[in-house]
C-alpha positions in Angstrom: 38.7 28.3 -19.9 37.9 25.8 -22.7 34.5 26.8 -24.0 33.7 23.6 -25.8 30.3 22.2 -24.8 27.2 20.5 -26.0 23.6 20.6 -24.8 20.4 18.6 -25.7 16.9 19.0 -24.5 13.5 17.4 -24.9 10.6 16.1 -22.9 11.5 13.1 -20.8 10.6 9.9 -22.8 10.3 11.7 -26.1 12.8 12.5 -28.9 15.3 15.3 -28.3 14.0 18.5 -29.9 16.9 20.9 -29.2 20.6 20.4 -29.7 23.1 23.2 -29.2 26.9 23.1 -29.4 29.9 25.4 -29.0 31.2 27.3 -32.1 34.2 25.0 -32.5 31.9 21.9 -33.2 32.5 20.3 -36.6 29.6 19.0 -38.8 29.8 16.4 -41.5 29.3 17.4 -45.1 25.8 15.8 -45.2 24.8 17.6 -42.0 23.9 14.4 -40.2 26.8 14.3 -37.6 28.2 17.1 -35.4 31.2 16.5 -33.1 32.8 18.4 -30.3 36.2 16.8 -29.9 39.5 16.9 -28.1 42.3 14.4 -28.9 46.0 14.1 -29.3 46.1 12.0 -32.4 42.9 12.3 -34.5 41.1 15.2 -36.0 37.4 15.8 -35.6 36.9 15.3 -39.3 38.7 12.0 -39.2 36.6 10.8 -36.3 33.4 11.7 -38.0 34.4 9.8 -41.2 35.4 6.8 -39.2 32.2 6.9 -37.1 30.0 7.2 -40.3 31.7 4.1 -41.7 32.0 1.9 -38.6 29.8 3.3 -35.8 30.8 2.9 -32.2 33.6 0.5 -33.1 35.5 3.4 -34.5 35.3 5.2 -31.2 36.5 2.1 -29.3 39.5 1.8 -31.6 40.7 5.4 -31.1 44.3 5.6 -29.7 45.8 8.1 -27.3 43.8 10.6 -25.2 40.4 11.8 -26.4 37.0 13.1 -25.3 34.1 13.7 -27.5 30.4 14.5 -27.9 28.8 13.3 -31.1 25.3 14.3 -32.2 23.4 12.2 -34.8 20.7 14.5 -36.2 18.9 11.6 -38.0 18.6 9.4 -34.9 18.3 12.4 -32.5 20.9 10.8 -30.3 23.9 12.1 -28.5 27.0 10.0 -27.9 29.7 10.8 -25.3 33.0 9.0 -25.0 36.3 9.2 -23.1 39.6 7.5 -23.7 40.5 4.3 -21.8 42.9 5.7 -19.3 41.2 9.1 -18.7 43.9 11.3 -20.2 41.3 13.7 -21.4 38.4 14.9 -19.1 34.7 15.0 -20.0 32.0 16.3 -17.6 28.3 15.9 -17.6 25.3 17.7 -16.0 21.8 16.3 -16.2 18.3 17.3 -15.5 15.0 15.6 -16.5 15.0 15.5 -20.3 18.3 17.5 -20.5 22.0 16.7 -20.7 25.0 19.0 -21.1 28.6 18.1 -21.5 31.9 20.0 -21.5 35.7 19.4 -21.2 35.9 21.6 -18.1 33.7 21.8 -15.1 33.4 25.6 -15.1 32.3 25.7 -18.7 29.0 24.1 -17.6 28.6 26.7 -15.0 29.4 29.6 -17.4 26.8 28.3 -19.9 24.2 28.0 -17.2 24.0 24.2 -17.2 25.2 23.9 -13.6 25.0 26.1 -10.5 28.1 27.6 -8.9 27.5 25.5 -5.8 30.5 23.6 -4.4 30.4 20.0 -3.5 31.2 19.7 0.2 32.6 16.2 -0.3 34.8 17.3 -3.2 36.2 20.2 -1.0 36.9 17.6 1.7 38.8 15.3 -0.6 40.9 18.2 -2.0 41.9 19.3 1.5 42.7 15.7 2.5 44.8 14.9 -0.6 45.5 18.0 -2.7 43.1 17.0 -5.5 39.4 16.3 -6.1 38.9 12.6 -6.3 36.6 11.2 -9.0 33.7 10.4 -9.2 33.2 13.8 -7.5 33.9 17.2 -9.1 34.2 20.6 -7.4 30.6 21.5 -8.4 27.5 19.8 -7.2 25.5 18.2 -10.0 28.5 17.8 -12.3 30.0 14.3 -12.8 32.9 13.1 -14.9 32.3 10.5 -17.5 34.4 7.5 -16.4 37.4 6.5 -18.6 36.7 3.8 -21.3 33.0 4.7 -21.3 30.6 5.4 -24.1 27.3 7.1 -23.0 24.3 7.2 -25.4 21.6 9.7 -24.7 18.3 9.2 -26.5 14.6 9.9 -25.7 15.6 11.4 -22.3 17.4 8.3 -21.2 21.2 7.7 -20.8 22.8 4.3 -21.3 26.5 3.8 -20.4 28.8 1.0 -21.5 32.4 0.3 -20.8 34.4 -0.6 -23.9 37.7 -1.5 -22.3 38.9 -2.6 -18.8 42.2 -2.6 -17.1 43.6 -6.1 -17.6 44.0 -7.8 -14.2 45.0 -11.4 -14.8 48.6 -12.0 -16.0 49.3 -13.0 -19.6 51.8 -15.6 -20.6 52.5 -13.9 -23.9 53.8 -10.7 -22.3 57.6 -10.2 -22.5 58.9 -8.0 -19.7 61.6 -6.8 -21.9 59.1 -5.1 -24.2 57.8 -3.0 -21.3 61.3 -2.2 -20.1 62.3 -1.0 -23.5 59.4 1.4 -23.6 60.4 2.8 -20.2 64.0 3.3 -21.3 62.8 5.1 -24.5 60.7 7.5 -22.4 63.4 8.2 -19.8 64.2 11.8 -19.1 67.0 13.4 -17.2 66.5 13.9 -13.5 64.2 16.8 -12.6 65.9 19.8 -11.1 64.7 21.1 -7.7 61.7 23.4 -8.1 62.3 27.1 -8.1 60.3 29.2 -5.6 57.3 30.9 -7.2 56.4 34.5 -6.7 52.9 35.9 -6.1 52.4 36.6 -9.8 53.1 33.1 -10.9 51.1 31.4 -8.2 48.1 33.7 -8.9 48.4 33.0 -12.6 48.5 29.3 -12.0 45.5 29.2 -9.7 43.4 31.4 -11.9 44.0 28.9 -14.7 42.6 26.0 -12.7 39.3 24.2 -13.6 39.3 22.2 -10.3 41.5 22.9 -7.3 44.9 21.2 -7.1 48.0 21.7 -5.0 50.3 20.1 -7.7 49.2 22.2 -10.6 52.1 24.6 -10.4 54.5 21.7 -11.3 52.4 20.8 -14.3 52.0 24.4 -15.4 55.8 24.9 -15.3 56.5 21.6 -17.1 54.0 22.5 -19.9 55.6 26.0 -20.3 59.0 24.5 -20.9 58.0 21.6 -23.0 57.6 23.0 -26.5 55.1 21.3 -28.9 54.3 18.3 -26.7 54.7 17.6 -23.0 54.9 14.9 -20.3 56.3 12.0 -22.4 57.0 9.9 -19.2 53.6 10.6 -17.5 52.3 7.5 -15.9 55.6 5.9 -15.3 55.4 5.8 -11.5 51.8 4.6 -11.7 52.6 1.7 -14.0 55.7 0.7 -11.9 55.2 1.9 -8.3 58.0 2.2 -5.9 58.9 -0.8 -3.8 58.0 1.0 -0.5 54.5 1.6 -1.8 54.1 -2.0 -2.8 55.2 -3.2 0.6 52.9 -0.8 2.4 50.0 -1.8 0.3 50.7 -5.5 0.7 50.8 -5.1 4.5 47.6 -3.2 4.6 45.8 -5.7 2.4 47.1 -8.6 4.5 45.7 -6.9 7.6 42.3 -5.8 6.3 41.7 -8.2 3.4 39.9 -5.3 1.7 41.3 -3.6 -1.4 39.2 -0.4 -0.7 40.5 -0.1 2.9 44.1 -1.0 1.9 44.3 1.6 -0.9 42.6 4.3 1.3 45.1 3.5 4.0 48.0 3.8 1.6 46.7 7.2 0.6 46.5 8.3 4.2 50.1 7.1 5.0 51.4 9.1 2.0 49.4 12.2 2.7 49.1 12.5 6.5 50.7 16.0 6.4 48.0 17.1 4.0 45.1 16.3 6.3 43.2 19.6 6.9 42.4 19.9 10.6 40.6 23.3 10.1 38.2 22.0 7.5 34.5 22.1 8.1 34.2 23.3 11.7 31.2 20.9 12.1 33.3 17.9 11.4 33.4 17.3 7.7 36.8 15.6 7.6 37.9 13.0 10.2 40.8 10.7 10.7 40.7 7.1 11.6 43.7 4.8 12.1 45.4 4.5 8.7 42.3 5.8 6.8 41.0 9.0 5.3 37.3 9.6 6.1 35.1 12.2 4.6 31.8 13.5 5.8 29.6 10.8 7.1 32.6 8.5 7.7 32.7 7.6 4.1 36.0 6.5 2.7 37.8 8.7 0.1 36.3 7.5 -3.2 38.1 4.4 -4.6 37.4 2.9 -8.0 38.3 -0.8 -7.9 38.7 -2.5 -11.3 36.6 -5.6 -11.8 38.1 -8.9 -10.8 40.9 -7.2 -8.9 39.9 -8.2 -5.4 39.2 -11.9 -6.1 42.4 -12.1 -8.1 44.4 -10.7 -5.2 42.7 -13.1 -2.8 43.6 -16.1 -5.1 47.2 -14.7 -5.6 46.6 -14.7 -9.3 48.0 -11.2 -9.7 51.3 -9.7 -8.7 51.0 -7.2 -5.8 52.8 -4.5 -7.8 50.4 -5.0 -10.8 47.4 -4.7 -8.5 48.7 -1.4 -7.1 49.4 -0.2 -10.6 45.8 -0.9 -11.7 44.5 1.0 -8.7 46.7 4.0 -9.4 45.7 4.0 -13.0 42.0 3.8 -12.0 42.2 6.5 -9.3 45.0 9.0 -8.5 46.6 9.2 -11.9 43.7 10.5 -14.0 42.3 12.3 -11.0 45.4 14.4 -10.3 48.5 14.2 -12.6 46.6 13.7 -15.9 44.0 16.3 -15.1 46.7 18.8 -14.2 48.9 18.1 -17.2 46.0 18.2 -19.7 44.7 21.5 -18.3 48.2 23.1 -18.3 48.8 22.0 -21.9 45.4 23.3 -23.0 45.9 26.7 -21.3 49.2 27.1 -23.2 48.1 25.7 -26.5 50.2 22.6 -26.3 49.5 18.9 -27.1 49.6 16.5 -24.2 51.4 13.3 -25.2 51.6 10.4 -22.7 53.0 7.4 -24.7 53.4 5.2 -21.6 49.6 5.4 -21.1 48.8 4.1 -24.6 46.3 1.3 -24.3 48.8 -1.3 -25.7 51.6 -0.3 -23.2 49.2 -0.5 -20.3 47.9 -3.9 -21.4 51.5 -5.2 -21.6 52.5 -3.7 -18.3 49.5 -4.9 -16.3 49.7 -8.4 -18.0 53.2 -9.1 -16.7 53.5 -12.8 -15.6 53.6 -13.7 -11.9 57.2 -14.7 -12.4 59.7 -13.1 -14.8 63.0 -11.4 -15.3 61.6 -7.8 -15.2 63.5 -5.5 -12.9 61.5 -2.8 -11.1 62.3 0.6 -12.4 62.9 2.9 -9.5 60.3 5.5 -9.3 61.5 9.1 -9.9 59.0 11.3 -8.3 59.1 15.0 -8.9 61.2 16.9 -6.3 59.2 17.8 -3.3 58.5 21.6 -3.2 60.0 23.3 -0.1 56.6 24.7 0.8 57.6 25.9 4.2 60.5 28.0 2.7 58.2 29.3 0.1 55.5 30.3 2.6 58.1 32.0 4.8 59.7 33.8 1.8 58.3 34.7 -1.6 54.7 33.6 -0.9 54.5 35.0 2.6 52.4 38.1 1.7 50.1 36.1 -0.6 49.5 33.3 1.9 49.0 35.7 4.9 46.5 37.7 2.9 44.5 34.6 1.9 44.6 32.8 5.3 44.1 35.7 7.7 42.2 38.3 5.7 40.3 36.7 2.8 39.4 33.2 4.3 36.4 34.6 6.2 34.8 35.9 3.0 35.6 33.2 0.5 35.9 30.1 2.7 33.7 30.7 5.8 33.5 26.9 6.4 37.2 27.0 7.5 38.1 27.7 11.1 39.7 31.1 11.1 41.3 30.6 14.6 42.9 27.3 13.5 44.2 28.9 10.3 45.8 31.7 12.4 47.4 29.3 14.8 48.9 27.2 12.0 50.1 30.3 10.2 52.0 31.6 13.3 53.5 28.1 13.7 55.0 28.0 10.2 57.7 30.5 11.5 58.7 28.0 14.1 60.9 25.0 12.9 58.4 22.7 14.5 55.6 24.0 12.4 57.2 23.0 9.1 55.0 19.9 8.9 52.0 22.1 8.6 53.2 23.7 5.3 51.1 21.4 3.1 48.0 22.2 5.1 48.6 25.9 4.8 49.4 25.7 1.1 46.2 23.7 0.4 44.1 26.2 2.4 45.6 29.2 0.7 45.2 27.6 -2.7 41.5 26.8 -2.1 40.8 30.3 -0.8 42.4 31.8 -3.9 40.6 29.3 -6.2 37.2 30.2 -4.6 38.0 33.9 -4.9 38.9 33.5 -8.6 35.7 31.5 -9.4 33.3 33.4 -7.1 31.9 30.3 -5.6 31.3 28.9 -2.1 29.4 26.0 -0.4 
């Protein structure tokens, strides 16, 4: 676990009278500024010097991935900030007159700033998609600071401001060849088919998780084999989505005339096999034609960049650029980036994602409505043969989780349905249920590791 955190406390409406930070915090020579920082380019000392000279503008100009908490002892003010794309994570827990932050959800629980009480909605989104969708986190009362946001906390009041937005309207000065050159430079050899994990590896990976994820094993393996830095082509398929996804999204938007419903529908079409039928026996997850619905018939959370919907309605933005903006604002930083950053942190590596540099993203999303750019065919990671793994090297592990330990660690799951699905995996017709079974087993193991329940 990354133990970096910060905490401030004071009577609501009055100056902060207590500020406490993790031992790795860095304080300026004059004692005025203290920073808790994670970044892939700058040092804490460099950020402090830049902030002392230029204030918030220095934070807004930082490049690459970063997250920070900066305390001003003179002004009795705490500043939190996160990079534009959300490469680094930053979580916040608040109470009257109090605010705590950390780079991992469970650090807040370990320090007593949040209860070990799971968010029912977050568990639902994980079982539906294989990841917890922001703005939720796995713990009730803990929220992520949105990307490209600076939060200022003073006198018991928090004020947030967005310092950068995903560009929506096309730009005439963008040359498609510049973006294509960047993609070619970041190209990597085709990925090899994934090797089957054993129980030791899957247990090690799940115990390292901060929030549950079914794709973490891939990120963990990639980080292990990467050396000093990892994931140089991360974000490629989000910036330039596959033609089939563009067509599906366009058809859904033409039908519903709603970006939220079209994007939720696209997620459902892609993840139908991951819908968890046994979840919340009182009806926490439901399905609707081409949509994922969570408890209370709420759509899976979707963050829609400003101006996107009217630009699409006026046809002022290419359909592929609209989908890229949605992926960047939602699934990318909520799944792939979170997994990759955590895997690198656990192994002492530096996460580098040059395709997600602010300048590259601005060029890519600003592509003109017409141009010579050729779509780069998306190269998704090989699909893990989950059914073969569950029938083979993970059989004992999965059977123990699903049939024996589910009642204790995940009593909200329907034990009878779990048993039926598990028996079906040994029938060829039951192969489609493998993602469900893997998600359930992962969640049970995760809850066991973190000693938490709803």
